[in-house]
KOLTI-927632 format. One record per residue: residue in one letter; residue number from 1; x, y, z of N, C-alpha, C in turn. Coordinates in Angstrom, 2 decimals, padded with zeros to 5 digits. Example, Ala and Ser with C-alpha at 12.3 -4.5 7.8 and 13.67 -1.06 7.14 Angstrom:
// residues 2
   residuo   num       nc1       nc2       nc3      cac1      cac2      cac3       cc1       cc2       cc3
         a     1    013.19   -005.69    007.80    012.30   -004.50    007.80    013.20   -003.30    007.80
         s     2    012.85   -002.25    007.08    013.67   -001.06    007.14    012.90    000.03    007.87
***
This chain:
// residues 165
   residuo   num       nc1       nc2       nc3      cac1      cac2      cac3       cc1       cc2       cc3
         x     1    001.17   -001.10   -000.29    000.25   -000.16   -000.32    000.74    000.89   -000.14
         x     2    000.46    002.57   -000.67    000.68    003.48   -000.95    000.98    004.15    000.47
         x     3    001.47    004.83    000.52    001.60    006.25    001.97   -000.19    007.41    002.02
         x     4    000.36    006.50    000.48   -001.17    008.17    000.41   -002.60    006.83    000.59
         x     5   -002.38    006.32    000.19   -003.46    005.18    000.05   -003.83    005.06    001.77
         x     6   -002.86    005.12    002.50   -002.99    004.74    004.05   -002.99    005.71    004.25
         x     7   -003.16    007.04    004.01   -003.40    008.77    004.68   -004.96    008.83    004.39
         x     8   -005.51    008.28    003.13   -006.97    008.52    002.98   -008.00    007.78    004.22
         x     9   -006.90    006.83    003.83   -007.55    005.48    004.55   -007.99    005.98    006.08
         x    10   -006.90    006.88    006.38   -006.74    007.12    008.05   -007.79    008.15    008.11
         x    11   -007.72    009.33    007.40   -009.13    009.73    006.85   -010.59    009.68    007.45
         x    12   -010.66    008.46    006.57   -012.04    008.23    006.28   -012.21    006.88    007.03
         x    13   -011.28    006.96    008.18   -011.71    006.32    009.61   -011.70    007.15    010.78
         x    14   -011.52    008.00    010.68   -011.26    009.01    012.16   -012.83    010.22    011.24
         x    15   -013.28    010.14    010.71   -014.45    010.84    010.28   -015.32    010.06    010.21
         x    16   -015.00    008.59    010.26   -016.32    008.16    010.61   -016.57    008.07    011.97
         x    17   -015.41    007.72    013.16   -015.47    007.91    014.22   -015.70    008.66    015.02
         x    18   -015.51    010.24    014.28   -016.09    011.70    014.64   -018.32    011.70    014.35
         x    19   -018.28    010.70    013.25   -020.22    010.81    012.78   -020.80    009.96    014.48
         x    20   -019.54    008.76    014.38   -020.40    008.18    015.45   -020.56    008.84    016.40
         x    21   -019.38    009.64    017.12   -019.35    010.30    018.54   -020.75    011.59    018.51
         x    22   -021.08    011.73    017.29   -021.41    013.02    016.97   -023.29    012.39    016.95
         x    23   -023.33    011.41    016.62   -024.71    010.22    016.77   -024.99    009.82    018.12
         x    24   -024.39    009.96    018.84   -024.36    008.57    020.59   -024.35    010.33    021.42
         x    25   -024.05    011.59    020.55   -024.24    012.30    021.82   -025.04    012.79    021.35
         x    26   -025.96    013.12    020.31   -026.86    013.45    020.06   -028.14    012.68    020.88
         x    27   -028.21    011.31    020.31   -029.08    010.72    020.88   -029.38    010.24    022.63
         x    28   -028.57    010.95    022.79   -028.03    010.31    024.37   -028.47    011.80    025.53
         x    29   -028.54    012.86    024.53   -029.32    014.21    024.80   -030.62    014.35    024.23
         x    30   -031.14    013.32    024.15   -032.95    012.91    023.68   -033.27    011.70    025.38
         x    31   -032.51    011.29    026.39   -032.85    011.49    027.35   -032.29    011.94    028.57
         x    32   -033.68    011.99    029.33   -033.18    012.99    030.78   -032.96    012.29    032.02
         x    33   -032.49    012.51    032.67   -031.88    012.07    034.01   -032.52    011.33    034.41
         x    34   -033.89    010.77    034.45   -034.44    009.48    035.19   -034.30    008.75    034.46
         x    35   -033.63    008.76    032.61   -033.93    007.37    032.30   -034.30    007.16    030.86
         x    36   -035.42    008.54    031.06   -036.73    007.91    029.97   -036.71    008.34    028.89
         x    37   -036.66    008.07    027.93   -036.06    009.07    026.52   -038.20    009.26    025.62
         x    38   -037.20    010.78    025.51   -038.60    011.62    025.27   -038.44    011.82    023.92
         x    39   -039.41    012.64    023.57   -039.62    013.02    021.81   -040.67    013.76    021.26
         x    40   -040.21    015.14    020.43   -040.66    016.32    020.86   -042.19    015.65    019.91
         x    41   -041.64    014.87    018.56   -042.96    014.53    018.17   -043.83    014.58    019.06
         x    42   -044.11    013.57    020.33   -045.03    013.06    020.73   -045.67    014.83    021.63
         x    43   -044.81    015.67    021.18   -045.48    017.02    022.08   -045.60    016.46    023.74
         x    44   -044.69    016.56    024.32   -044.49    015.73    025.95   -042.97    016.51    026.38
         x    45   -043.64    016.78    027.51   -042.29    017.50    028.26   -041.69    016.86    029.38
         x    46   -040.22    016.93    029.80   -040.30    016.04    030.90   -039.94    016.59    032.26
         x    47   -040.62    015.79    033.06   -040.75    015.51    034.05   -039.89    016.84    035.16
         x    48   -039.81    016.97    035.76   -038.39    018.08    036.32   -037.83    017.46    037.12
         x    49   -036.54    017.51    037.52   -035.59    017.08    038.18   -036.11    016.99    039.60
         x    50   -035.78    017.12    040.63   -035.74    016.86    042.09   -034.03    017.38    042.39
         x    51   -033.61    018.32    042.59   -032.17    018.85    042.13   -031.51    017.27    044.31
         x    52   -032.45    017.46    045.04   -032.03    017.06    046.31   -031.86    015.55    045.66
         x    53   -032.76    014.74    045.24   -033.15    013.16    045.15   -032.30    013.27    043.84
         x    54   -032.64    014.32    042.98   -032.31    013.42    041.16   -033.64    012.76    040.76
         x    55   -034.84    012.20    040.91   -035.28    012.35    041.09   -036.64    012.68    040.45
         x    56   -037.68    012.23    039.52   -038.60    012.67    038.80   -039.50    013.56    039.94
         x    57   -039.63    014.94    039.75   -040.57    015.56    040.74   -042.64    015.40    040.33
         x    58   -043.25    014.23    041.58   -044.06    013.81    041.20   -045.27    015.42    041.84
         x    59   -044.73    016.62    041.82   -045.56    017.89    042.32   -045.86    017.95    041.43
         x    60   -047.42    017.98    041.34   -049.23    018.77    040.21   -048.77    020.47    040.62
         x    61   -049.09    020.68    039.23   -048.71    022.52    039.64   -051.02    022.25    040.10
         x    62   -051.03    023.80    040.47   -052.76    023.41    040.33   -053.48    023.36    039.04
         x    63   -053.07    023.70    038.27   -053.29    023.86    036.55   -053.90    021.83    036.48
         x    64   -052.86    021.59    036.37   -052.63    019.80    036.37   -053.07    019.14    037.21
         x    65   -053.24    019.83    038.58   -054.21    019.22    039.11   -055.58    018.88    039.26
         x    66   -056.16    020.08    039.17   -057.48    020.52    038.43   -057.79    019.67    036.94
         x    67   -056.52    020.03    036.01   -057.31    019.30    035.09   -057.60    018.10    035.42
         x    68   -056.86    017.38    036.26   -056.52    015.66    036.75   -057.46    015.49    037.01
         x    69   -058.27    016.02    037.78   -059.53    015.56    038.89   -060.37    016.20    037.60
         x    70   -060.50    017.22    037.23   -061.77    016.85    036.11   -061.79    016.61    034.91
         x    71   -061.06    015.25    034.64   -060.58    014.20    033.43   -061.15    013.08    034.12
         x    72   -061.13    013.24    035.64   -061.57    011.58    036.10   -062.89    012.03    037.27
         x    73   -063.91    012.99    036.54   -064.75    013.61    037.58   -066.26    012.77    036.31
         x    74   -065.60    012.13    035.31   -066.45    012.20    034.64   -068.10    013.35    034.03
         x    75   -067.26    014.35    034.28   -067.84    016.05    033.74   -067.26    015.92    032.14
         x    76   -067.15    016.89    031.13   -066.51    017.66    030.04   -065.60    018.28    030.61
         x    77   -064.98    018.95    030.27   -064.11    019.88    031.09   -062.86    020.60    029.81
         x    78   -062.81    021.94    030.16   -062.76    022.68    029.08   -061.47    023.60    030.19
         x    79   -059.98    023.58    029.71   -059.14    024.38    029.54   -058.66    025.37    028.84
         x    80   -058.77    026.70    029.62   -059.07    028.49    029.05   -057.52    028.52    028.78
         x    81   -056.44    028.26    027.59   -054.71    029.52    028.68   -055.05    030.59    028.16
         x    82   -054.76    031.19    028.88   -054.80    033.19    029.08   -053.95    034.11    029.72
         x    83   -053.97    035.12    028.99   -053.43    036.57    030.60   -054.40    037.24    030.92
         x    84   -054.20    038.10    031.82   -054.90    039.05    032.23   -054.47    040.49    032.04
         x    85   -053.79    039.98    030.65   -052.84    041.50    030.09   -052.79    041.21    028.79
         x    86   -054.32    040.53    027.67   -054.08    040.86    026.57   -055.61    040.41    026.30
         x    87   -056.39    041.49    025.51   -057.25    042.38    025.37   -058.32    040.95    024.71
         x    88   -057.71    040.56    023.61   -058.44    038.95    023.45   -058.93    037.89    024.85
         x    89   -057.53    037.89    025.53   -057.28    037.40    027.07   -058.78    037.32    027.84
         x    90   -058.70    039.13    027.67   -059.65    039.68    028.84   -061.03    039.41    028.38
         x    91   -061.40    039.70    027.00   -062.37    038.97    025.98   -062.88    037.98    026.47
         x    92   -062.43    036.91    026.89   -062.79    035.63    027.05   -062.61    035.18    028.03
         x    93   -061.98    036.16    029.15   -062.42    035.73    030.52   -063.94    036.49    031.47
         x    94   -064.10    037.30    030.18   -065.46    037.92    030.59   -066.40    037.49    030.73
         x    95   -066.03    036.40    029.07   -067.52    035.03    028.61   -067.49    034.13    029.44
         x    96   -066.47    033.67    029.62   -066.66    032.69    031.14   -067.25    033.16    032.33
         x    97   -066.73    033.97    033.06   -067.50    035.20    033.65   -068.55    034.92    033.77
         x    98   -069.14    035.04    032.79   -070.94    035.07    032.41   -071.22    034.06    031.93
         x    99   -070.68    032.77    031.91   -071.16    031.35    031.52   -071.12    030.28    032.56
         x   100   -070.03    030.68    033.39   -069.88    029.62    034.19   -070.38    029.79    035.55
         x   101   -071.02    030.60    035.88   -073.11    030.02    036.82   -073.74    029.22    036.67
         x   102   -074.19    029.31    035.20   -075.00    028.03    034.18   -074.55    026.96    034.32
         x   103   -072.80    027.31    033.64   -071.90    025.78    033.68   -071.22    024.98    034.47
         x   104   -071.13    025.08    035.84   -070.48    025.32    036.87   -070.67    024.19    037.19
         x   105   -071.39    023.77    037.45   -072.08    022.12    037.96   -072.22    021.24    037.20
         x   106   -072.20    021.44    035.88   -072.23    020.11    034.29   -070.57    020.26    033.70
         x   107   -069.61    021.66    033.92   -069.04    021.25    032.97   -068.27    021.73    033.92
         x   108   -066.45    021.25    034.00   -065.69    021.93    034.37   -064.29    022.60    033.67
         x   109   -064.34    023.87    034.14   -064.11    025.18    033.37   -062.78    025.56    034.30
         x   110   -061.28    025.28    033.72   -060.48    025.37    034.30   -059.41    026.37    033.44
         x   111   -059.28    027.48    033.91   -058.81    028.61    033.72   -056.75    029.05    033.61
         x   112   -056.74    028.78    032.73   -054.58    028.59    033.21   -053.67    030.00    032.37
         x   113   -053.59    030.54    033.88   -052.52    031.96    033.11   -051.13    031.41    032.19
         x   114   -050.71    032.40    031.53   -049.83    031.79    030.89   -048.38    032.39    031.42
         x   115   -048.83    033.30    032.25   -046.89    034.26    032.24   -046.96    033.52    034.13
         x   116   -047.95    032.54    034.44   -047.94    031.78    035.79   -046.76    030.51    035.70
         x   117   -045.76    030.97    036.33   -044.46    030.31    036.34   -044.65    028.82    036.58
         x   118   -045.35    028.21    037.44   -045.88    027.19    038.14   -046.45    026.76    037.00
         x   119   -047.22    027.14    035.92   -048.00    026.49    035.15   -047.34    025.88    033.85
         x   120   -045.86    026.27    033.81   -045.67    026.26    032.48   -045.23    025.06    031.82
         x   121   -045.81    023.77    032.83   -045.14    022.64    032.48   -046.58    021.92    031.72
         x   122   -048.09    022.77    032.49   -048.75    021.94    031.25   -048.79    023.02    029.82
         x   123   -048.36    023.96    029.98   -048.50    025.08    028.59   -047.58    024.33    028.22
         x   124   -046.39    024.57    028.71   -045.31    023.26    027.54   -046.28    022.12    026.60
         x   125   -046.28    021.55    027.33   -047.25    019.56    027.89   -048.36    020.25    026.01
         x   126   -049.21    021.80    026.15   -049.97    021.58    025.03   -049.69    022.23    024.24
         x   127   -048.66    022.36    023.95   -047.64    023.24    022.84   -048.46    024.55    022.50
         x   128   -049.19    025.31    023.34   -049.61    026.35    023.85   -049.16    028.21    023.24
         x   129   -048.76    028.57    022.23   -047.62    029.37    021.93   -049.07    031.18    021.35
         x   130   -050.34    030.69    020.92   -051.24    032.10    020.89   -052.17    031.87    021.47
         x   131   -052.65    032.88    022.29   -053.47    032.73    023.55   -055.05    033.39    022.94
         x   132   -056.14    033.59    023.79   -056.68    032.70    024.17   -056.39    030.83    023.67
         x   133   -056.30    029.95    024.02   -056.57    029.07    023.46   -057.12    027.56    024.24
         x   134   -057.90    027.21    023.41   -059.50    026.60    024.52   -059.16    025.03    024.13
         x   135   -059.12    023.98    025.39   -058.63    022.66    024.88   -060.52    022.34    025.40
         x   136   -060.93    020.97    024.77   -062.01    020.57    024.80   -061.95    019.34    024.88
         x   137   -062.81    018.58    026.30   -062.67    017.06    026.87   -063.95    016.70    027.31
         x   138   -063.93    015.55    026.97   -065.76    014.83    026.77   -065.84    014.33    028.14
         x   139   -066.76    013.52    028.89   -066.62    013.40    029.62   -066.22    012.08    029.86
         x   140   -065.80    011.70    029.14   -064.99    010.09    029.50   -063.28    010.44    029.36
         x   141   -063.07    012.11    029.43   -062.12    012.48    028.75   -060.81    012.98    027.95
         x   142   -061.50    011.90    027.26   -061.21    011.92    025.59   -061.50    013.73    025.48
         x   143   -059.85    013.89    024.86   -059.70    014.88    023.90   -060.56    015.70    022.89
         x   144   -060.94    016.24    022.57   -062.68    016.29    021.17   -062.44    017.47    020.30
         x   145   -061.40    018.30    021.11   -061.59    019.72    019.86   -060.62    021.08    020.30
         x   146   -059.69    022.25    020.03   -059.47    023.02    020.17   -059.13    024.04    019.51
         x   147   -059.20    025.48    020.25   -059.69    026.25    019.82   -058.68    027.61    019.82
         x   148   -058.12    028.32    018.98   -057.62    029.10    019.16   -057.71    030.74    019.03
         x   149   -058.37    031.72    019.95   -058.71    032.50    019.82   -059.98    033.18    020.94
         x   150   -060.71    033.72    020.81   -061.80    034.60    021.49   -063.11    033.59    020.93
         x   151   -063.96    033.00    021.83   -065.41    031.69    021.33   -065.89    032.81    021.64
         x   152   -067.26    033.20    020.95   -067.97    034.04    020.93   -069.06    033.64    022.58
         x   153   -069.79    033.96    022.80   -070.50    033.64    024.34   -071.52    032.43    023.31
         x   154   -072.19    032.22    022.26   -073.47    032.33    022.01   -072.90    030.58    021.62
         x   155   -071.60    030.81    020.64   -070.28    029.13    020.43   -070.22    028.52    021.18
         x   156   -069.51    029.27    022.63   -069.07    028.45    023.60   -070.16    027.89    023.96
         x   157   -071.13    028.21    024.57   -072.62    027.88    025.42   -073.09    026.48    024.62
         x   158   -073.12    026.19    023.08   -073.05    025.83    022.70   -072.04    024.24    022.46
         x   159   -071.36    024.68    022.12   -069.44    023.47    022.39   -070.24    022.89    023.51
         x   160   -070.10    023.54    024.66   -070.32    023.34    026.11   -071.60    022.21    026.33
         x   161   -072.78    022.88    025.91   -074.00    021.88    025.54   -073.35    020.62    025.17
         x   162   -073.20    020.62    023.99   -072.79    019.72    023.36   -071.95    018.29    023.70
         x   163   -070.83    018.96    024.32   -069.96    017.99    025.72   -070.60    017.27    026.57
         x   164   -071.38    018.33    027.15   -072.16    017.25    027.58   -073.14    016.00    027.33
         x   165   -073.56    015.97    026.12   -073.91    014.58    025.22   -073.69    013.42    025.38
***
């Protein structure tokens, strides 16, 4: 073998090794420290790790707890992501305040303020990047729809009534 052929073989081997290391590093970055793989395609977020124990935190935010209880209640559930500062969100909050007395015993209505740091895991889980965003579940806990923007009062009452059936 000539010296130039040997040099070319060494360069090819070096490129293969570097590529393998890069692939390995990217693959191991997809795992959280609890050892569970995550996938952005599934739109899920890993649980935060408790720094003192290294275990995944099991503490639910108020919104997560309300959603979990709502989905188990046997009643339809609506979760509305909003803020107190944007005009469409204020309009949506006013509509919810108007209909809540009529529906609160039959439908779970959960409002999540997106600027609440405690709710960031839930917001990320739902992929909320435009507000207001409303997500609807039937009484079995099955997700049946998502609406971005203000929902007029008449349309919202129709949606909630349909969810009860």
